N, C-alpha and C positions, 0 to 999 in steps of 0.2 A: 526549417530548423526549429526545434522546440526550445522552451525555456529551461535553464539549468536549475535544478532543485538545490536548496540550501543543505548544508551539512546536517542540520538538525532534522530536516525532513527525512533524509536518507538514513540517518542513524536510527531514528524512531521507527521507521518502516521495517528496517532489517531486524531490529530488536523484537518488534511485535511478531514478525514472521517466524523468528526462531523460537519464540515462546508458544505461540498458538498458530501453527502453520495450517492445520486442518480447517480452521474456522474461516479463513480468508479465501476468496475466489478471485477470478480474473474479471469480475464485474464490479465496476466502480460503485454503483448504487448499493450493492450488498455490503461492501466494505465500509461505506459511509455510515450505514445503519449500525454496524458493529462498533464503530468508533465514536458514536454519538455521546456516550457517557464518559469516555476516556479522555477526550481531547478538550482543552480549555477554550480554544477559539475555533470559529467556523472555518476561517481561512486555512489554518494549519491542518484541521481535520480533513478538509477537502484535498489538500495537497498530499497528505499521507495516504489517504484512500486511493487517490489516483496513482501514486507511485507504487503502492502495494499491488494494484491491479496490473500495472506494467511489469513488475517483477514476476508475478504469477504467470503472465502470458509468455514471457521470455523463458520461464522454467518449463512450461508445458511444451513449448516448441523444441527445447533442447532434449526433452525426454523422448519425443516422437522421432527425432532424427537419428 
């Protein structure tokens, strides 16, 4: 079982995806580079980048099925 993300991480990730959906991918490293200038702390940036990658992977699975 994984760790549960906080409400701030989930809300931020969903907001960023709704604004700039095409820029983010299902790769954590790419998302982390995009968020480098936007996020104030390293920990939050990494959590948001990982959650965005997870949401994108779930989205691509749903589209293929």
